N, C-alpha and C positions, 0 to 999 in steps of 0.2 A: 504494500500500500504506500503510495507516494505521500510524503508528509509535507505540509506547508511549513514555511520557515518564518512567517511573520507572526511571532508571538508578542512582539512589542506593542502593537496597536491595542489588542484586547486588554493587556495588562495596564497600559496607560489609561485606558478608559475606565476600567474598574477601580483603579486607585483614585482617580479624580472623583469618581462618583461616590465612593465609600471611604474617603480618607480617614475620618475618625475611627471607623471600623477597622481599617487597615492597621492603624497604630494600636488600637485596643487588642487586636488579635495577635500581632507579631511582637509588639513592644509595649506591654501593659504598664511597665514602670513609668514610661514617658506619658502614657495616656492619663494616668492618675494625677500627674503634675500640671496638666494643661487645662486652662479654663476654656472649655469648649463653648460656653455661653457667649463668649466674646468673638466667636467665629475664627476663621483662619484665612490666609491669603496665599494663593499660588504665585510664586515669583519666577515663572518659567523663562521670561525674557531675560531676567538677570542671570539665571543659570546658563542660558545660551551664550551670553557674553563671556562668562567664565569658561565655558566649555570651548568656545572658539579660541580664546587666548591660550588655553592649556595645550591645544594641539596634540591630543592624545589619540586621535583616530576615531573609529566608529563609535557612535553613541547608542546606548541602550535606553531603558526606561528610567530616566532620572527625573525626580521631582524636587523642587525647592519650595518649602512652605514656611510661612511666617505664622507662628502661633503665640498665644498669650498665656502667661503662667499664673498659677494661683497664688504663689507666694508674694508676688509683687516686687521682689528684690530686683530682678532684671527686667521686669515688665514683659518683655517678649523674647522669643528664641527662634532659631532657625533649625529646620530639619531638612537634611539632604537625604532623600530616600532613593535607593538604587535597586532595581529589580533585574537580576541576571538570570535569564532562563537558559541561555547558552553561555559557554565559557568565554572568557576574554583574557587575553594575555596581559599581564601587568595590571590586573584589576585593582589590587590593593594600592598600587602606586597612584593610579588615577583617583581613587578615593582620597588619598592623602593630598594630591594636588588640588582637588576641588575644595578640600577642607581648609587648606591654608590660604587659598585664593578668596574664599568666603570671609575668612578672618581679615585678610588684607583689605577687603572692600567694606566690610561692616564693623570691623574691630569688635567682633563678637564671635565667640566659639560656637560653631554649628555642631549639632548632633548628626553624625553620619550613620545611617542605617542601611544594611544590605540584606536582601532576600535573594537567595540563589536557588535555581531549579535544576542544576546539573550536579554530577557527582564529584564535586571538588574536594581536594584534600584539605584537612584542617590547617596545615602549614601554608597553604597557598592563598588563603583568604583571611581577612579579619585583622591583619597587622601589616605594618610597613616599618622597616627599621634600616637606618643607615648610621655608620659610625666611622669617624676618622680621628685617630688619636684619642683625645679626650672630649671631642665634640660628637654628640650623639643625638639622633632623632628617633623617637619611638611614637608610633601612632597606632592606636587600637580602636576598633569599631565593632559593634555587635553584628553578627551574621546569623541569619535564620536560614536553615537548610530545609527546603520543602520535602526532600526525601525522608527526613527524620519522622515526618508525620505518618509515613506508611507503617510505622511500628504500631500505631494505635488509631486505626481508621474509625473505630467506634466513637472516640471522643469527637472526631470531626462530624460524624452523623448526629451526635447529640447537641452540638453547638448551634446556637441561633445566630451567630455572627455570619454575615454573607461570605466572609473570606474562608470560612470552613468549606463552603461549597466550591469556592475558587480553587482551594488546595486539592479538594477531592477531584475536581475536573483535571487539574494538572497531573495528579498521580495516575488517574485512569488513562489519560492520554499517553503518558510515558509507558504504561504497562501494556498498551494495545497497539504499539507501533506497527507490528507485523500481522495483526489480526483484525481486519475490518469488521467481521461479524461479531467478534467479542466486543469491539468498541461500540458497535451499534447497541448491543444489549446493555453495556455499562452506561451509555448515554441515555437510553430510555429509563434505566433505573434511577439515574441522577435527576432527570426531569420529574419523575414521580416523587422523588425525595423533596423537591421544591414545594410541591403541592401539599405533601404530608406535613411539612414543617409549618405550613400556614403563612408563608410569605405573602406580602401584598402583591397585587397584580403588577404594579410597577417594578417591584423587586424581582418577581419572576421573569418579567420581560428583560430587565437589565442583566440578570444573571444568565438567562438563556443566551443573550447575545455573546457573553464570554464563552459559555460552554459550547455553543454551536461553532464558534470560530476556532477554538483550539482542538475540539474533538471532531475534526474534519472527516467526512465519510465519502466514499465513492458514490456515484449516482445511484446504483442499485440499492445499496444499504441505506442511503439517504432517503429514498422514496419509501422504503419499508419503515424507516424511523418516523417519517411524517404521518404515515397511516396509523401507526401505533399511538402517537401523540394525539391525533384527532379523536381516536376512539376513547381514550381515557379522559380527555377533556370533556367530551360529550357526556360520558358517564357521570362525571363530577359536576356537570352543569356549570363549568367555569369557562366561558368563551374567551380565552386568552389567545387562542391559536392564530386568529387573524392578525393580531398585533405582532405576534412572534414571527409569522410568515413575512410580514412586512419588513421586519428587521433583517431576516435572511435575504430578502429581495434587495434591500438597500446595500447589503454587504456585497452581493453579486455585482451590482452596478458600480459601487465604489472601487471594486477590484478590476474594473474594466471588462467584466464578463457580460457584455451586452446580450449575447445570445442566451446565456443562462438566465439573465434577468427577464427577457422576453418569455422564455419558457415558464419560469416560475409565475410570472404575472398572468399568463394564459391559464395556468392551472387554478390560480385564485379566482379569475373571472368565471371559469368553468364550474368551480365548486359553488360560487355564490349564486349563479343563475342556472345551474344544472344543464350545461351545454357541453359540447365536446371541446377540449382544449386545442385540438388540431385546427379547428375552424377559426378559433380566436387568435391563434398565432399569426396567421396571415394578416390580420388587422393591425397587429403590433409592429410588423416589420418596418413600417415607415417612420416609426417613432425613434428619436434619438435617446441617449442615456438620460438627459434631463427630463424629457417628456415622460419616459417610463417611470422615473422616480416620482414625478408629480402625480401620475395616474395611480401609482401604488398608494400614495398618501391619501388620495381622494376616493379610492374605490369603495370604502365603506359607506360613503355618502350617496352613492348612486342607487336609485330604487328600481331601475330597469336596465336591461341590456341595451335597449335603444338609447338610453341616456349616455351609456358608455360610448357607443358608436358616434353619437353626436359630438361628444367631447373630443374623440379622436379626429373626427372630420374638421372640427374647428382648429385643432392644434396643427394639423397637416395642411390646412388651406394656405 
């Protein structure tokens, strides 16, 4: 089974969406000291300037966040969070470079946090040391290894934190690299888990976006997966599937897979109005990526197939 290599985008999105939960799950000590009532601020543009100056090569999922502290002594603090799903040479050195450049810019010591999803050795991450005669630099930062959670999957299933689901998805993805059928079963089980946990509709949609992206399936298994999801959503009388399908459709368009987007949208139209997807596909071939995306957004609002055709005719006129 061919694996996708873009794990950065889904991790970036889920960290931005659930940043307090991210800190609570992976770095609980920091979570307790932060005054979350005062909010927090992403400083991505500032981090980009530092990353550009550092000239350390490819960037992964780096977030710089300004938070407020409960003790009031320093008033606010900086968190540099880095998620490494694949290995990077000189990772610890880059963490050190970012840390001292943040201090140089803000005159404030930043907390550097790392989450790694690969099988790195303990001595390869979490520290950076240099020494020349009696001049010595030592930099330590906490590292969370996602693989360690595989030892106790039950604790992840019991947790109500969204990042327990994120970690489960990561572990199941790694464990099914060469078995698409097993991945399909694990993916279905994980979606069922979302509903059993009682997550809100918005949380289910947001977490599904992450799960669907990282647990990529070949077309055959993907079709079977959607059939299964449709069945148990109907059984539970929770009509979230349309929103979820729309997310999958957007992903197809954003990745430049226009034909896949057309096919998925044709299936959505066919399901809504009980027609054959093949006849709808020809109607969509004249639409560009932006048109397809707009139609996907508005599909729920159309009350008849004729209204869909009129929309397409206006857009292509």
